[in-house]
N, C-alpha and C positions, 0 to 999 in steps of 0.2 A: 528585378532589373530587366531592362529592355533587351531584346535579342541583338546579336552582333550586327553592326551596320558598317559597311565599307562604302566609301565615296565612289561614285562612278568615275571611270577613267576620264582624263581631260578630253580625249578625242570625242567621247560620246557627249560630253557637255557642249561641244561646239555645234551640235545639232540644233540647239535652241538659239534662234536668231534674236538679236537685240536691235535689229534695224528700226523697229518701231518702239524702242524702249526696252527691249530684251537683250539678248546676247549680241555683242558687237561683231560685225562681220570681219573687220580688219583689225588685227592686233594693235595697230598704231592709232586707231581711233580712241577718242576720249570716252571712258566708260560713262561718266556723269555729264553727258551732253544735255542740251536744253530739252530734248524730247525723251530723255531717259525716264523710266518709270521705277519708282523707288518705294520700298517699304521701310517705315521707321516704327519700331515698337517702343513703348515708353515715351511716346512723342510729346505728351503733355508735361513730362518731367523736365528737370533742369537741363541736362546735357542733350536729351532728346529734342526738346523744343529749340535749343540753340543750333542743333544740327539741321533741323527743318528750316530754320531761318537762313542758315548758310546756304542750303540748297536753293532756297528762294532767291538769294542774292546772285546765284549762278543762273537764274532764269528757269529753274526746274520747279514745276508746279504739279506734275503728275506723281503725287506722293500719297500713298495710302498710309494713314496713321492709325496706330492702335495704342490703347492704354487702358488702365483701370482708373478712371478719373475720381471715383469716390466722392467724398463730401467736402474736400478742401477746395481751394481756389486754383488748383492746377490747370483747370480749363481755361483760365485767363491767359496762360502762356500761349494757347492755340489761337486766341482771338485775332491777333494781328497777322497770322501766318496764312499762307495760301497752300491748299492741298486738295486732293481730289475727293477724298472721303475719309470718314472716321468709322472704325469698327472696334467695338469692345474687344479687349485682348482674348477673353475666353471664347467669344463668338468666332474670332478669326481662327484660333486653333481648332475648334470644332469643325469649322468649314473646310479647312485644308485636310483634316483627317478623313472627312467624308468624301471629298473630291479635291485632289491636289491642285486642280486648275480652276477652282471655284472663284478665285479672285484675280485670275489672269497671271501673266508673267511679269517678272521684275528684273531690272538690270542688277540691282543691289538690294540686299537686306541688311539693315542696321538694327541689330537686336540690343536695345538699351534698356528695355523694361525689366525691372527686378524689384524685389523688396530689399531696399538698401539700408534700412534701419539696423544699426549694429546692436540695438538693445532688445530686439525681438527674440523671444525664447521658444516659439512654437516651431520646432524643427521640421515637423511634417509639412507645415504650410510653406516654410522657406524653401525646403528642398523641392517640393512640388512646383512652386512658383518660379524658382531660380534655376534649378537643375533640370527637372523633367521637361519643363517648357522649352528650355534651350535645346535639349537633345532633339525634341520633336521638330522644332523650327529649323534646326541645322540640317536634319535629314531631308526635310522638304525642300529647303533652299538649294542644297547641293544637287538633288535629283532634278530640280527644275532649271538648273543652270545659272542660278543667281550667285553673285558674289556675296559671301556671308561674312559680316563683320559683327563681332559681339563684344559686349563689355565684360571682360574679366575684372580684376581689381588688384590694386597694390596691396589690399588687405590679405591677399593670398600669401604674402611674404611674412606674415606674422610680425614678430618683434624685430625682424631684420637680421638676426644673429646668424641665419643660414644663407644670407646673401639676398640681394635684390637684382639678380642677374637674369635678364630675359633671353639670354643666349644658352642658358643651361637647361638641357632637356631632362635632367634628373628632378622632375617635379615632386617626386615622392619625398624629397628631403624637407619640403616646406611644411610648416605647422601654423596655419592661420589661428588667430587669437579669438575669433568670434564666429558665430553661425553664418553670418553673411559671407565672410571670407571663405569659410569652408564650402559653402554652396557653389561659389565661383571656382574654387580649387577643384571640386569634384568634376565639373565639366571640363576643365583644362586637362585633368587626368584621363577622362573618358576620350576626349578628342585625340590625345596622344596615343592611347592604347588602341583605338580604332584606326590609327594611321590616317587621320583626316586633318590633323592640326596644321600641316603645311599647306592644305587646300583652303584654309580659312584664316581669318585674322582675329586674334584676341587682344583686346585693348586693356592694359593695366594702367588705369588712370590714378595719378597720385592726388594731391590735395587741390581739386578743381574749385574755383570760385568765380562768381560773376553773376550777371543779370539772369533772371528767371528761376532763382532758387528760393523765392519768397515763401513758397508753400511748404517748405521742408521742415518747419518748426525747429526743434533742437538740432536737427541734422544740417541746418544752414551753416555756411562758412562763418568764421569769426568776423570777417569783414561785414557781412550782412547783420549779424547779431550785435556786433560792437557799434555799428552805426546807430541802431536804436538806443543802445545804452548811452552813447554820447549825447544823443538828443534829450534823453530823460534825466541823466545823472551827471553828465559832463566828464565822465571817466570811463575807462575800460578795465575790467577785472580779468586777470589771467591766472592760470594754475601756478601754484608754487612747484618747484622741483622737489622730488623726493629721492634724488640721487645726488651725491656730492660732486660728481663730475659735470653737472649742469647747474648754472645759476638759475634763479627764478625767472621764468619767461624766456629762457634761452634754449628750451627744447626746440629742435629744428625740424622743419618740414620742407618738402619740395612743393611750393605753391605754383600752380599753373592756371593762367587765365583761361576761362572757358572758350573764348574765341580762338586761342592758340590750340587748345585741346581738340576742338572740332576741326580746325584746319589740318592738324596732324592725322586725325581719323579719316578725313576725306582723301588725303594724300595716299594713305595706306589702302583705302578701298580702290582707288584708281590704279595703283601699282599692282597689277595682278601677278607679278613675280614675287611679291612680298607675301610671306605666309608665316604662321606661328604666332607667338606671343610678343607683344611690343610694349615697353614702358612708354607712358605718355606723361611727361613732366617738363619742367624748365631745365633740368639738369643742374640746378643750383639749390642748395639747402639754405634756408633763411630762418631766423628765429621768430617766435611769436611777438617779441618786442619790436622787431623790425616791421612786422605787419601792422602792429598797433600804431607805431610812429608814422608809418606811411598813410594811414587813414586820417590821423589827426592833421598831418600836413595837407592832405587833399581837401580837408574841410577848413583849413586856415586857422587851426587851433593849436594851442600849446598842449603837449602830451601830459595826461594825467593817468597813470597806470597803477593799479593796486593788485596785490597778489593774495590768493586764498588757497586753502588746502584742497588738493585733488580728492574727490570722493573715493572712498575705499573700494567702491564697486568697480571702478575702472583703473585704480592705481596700479594693479599688477598686470594689466593688459595694455598699458599705455606705451606707445612708441615714442622714444625720446629723439630719434633721428630717422628721417627718411630722405633719400635723394635718388632720383631716377637717373640711371645711366641710359642715355638716349642714343648711344653710338649705333645701336642696331637700326633705329629709326633713321639716323643720319646716313647710314650706309645704303638705304633705299633711295637716296637722292633728295631727302628733305633738307633744304639748306636755309630756310627762313630762320632768322633769329627769333627767340621768344621775347615776348613783352616783359620788360623789367617789372619787378614787384611794385615799385613806386608808381610807374606809369599805369600799370594795370589797375591798381587800387584807385588811382586818381580818375581814370576813365570810368570805372564802375561807379564810383561815388558821385562824380559830377554829372554824368550822363544818364544814370539809372536810379541810384538810391535817392538822391536829393529830389529829383522830379517825380520819382515813383513810376518810372517807365520800364516796360518790358522790351525785349528785342522785337523790332519791327514797328514799334509805336513812334 
């Protein structure tokens, strides 16, 4: 385990000036102004690239992006975006460990890079990639005066039986169902224990869907996978329910459009009085059948839905209901309504899936 780390006091962090993209001089200034300099890890990924696109929409181009692009087509998400430089994730970590100022100063650090596949079983790899990396990056960001925002996960809540309350500091009560959720839970616990959780922001994304998820394979949202299924077979297949209190396809999720999720994330980054863990969702639970019908409607087709048995490998880890209580987010001043499921699916399908376009194209 790493040695104990305590965040520097807020007064010492004020020594870092953002006048040229670093620490802002006036507390009333906007953190993410046009000349702000920002780091985004996992920038080629789904939410990461959507966040870079949103920063570009604000006129911000001084963005250092890091990722492990691998052999899939994640790099295509970066193609329409504007940023200052790309650095491989491992090279970036090695660089700041040798010299904390090797890449300069940043107004904000958005740490969205992680192994998010819930089926990966190599615990050493996942904990090194998701937990150890986050600890090192967080220490560096706080000591350099940057605002640190990282992706925790709704997967930390497990089956939901112990609550999905982002205001409850008793994190030890939670029991994630998979290794990915556990890796995120470990850092949340670490930040709480080290008394730095209120100095940073941990985002618990619920079921995010939208453009730029094309590279995620089986981890894509149902909307993305079902669009292909409709094109090939004219129907959508959904899991049967294996609980008597839920009809087939009526398992419920809090579906949140990626553009809303990113907007909420940027709001929390800019509100430097906000700290701790925050649920990011629509605040409404909808069924998989609702989602399927919304996609058929967006494509102007009559719904054809079939049901099949849930694989036993996931049957006993499956969440039947998730819904984000976003009152803590609302209390920070976020007042925008979330996009309805039907409108979000329509926008995604018509503007991105049908023409095959990524954000920024």
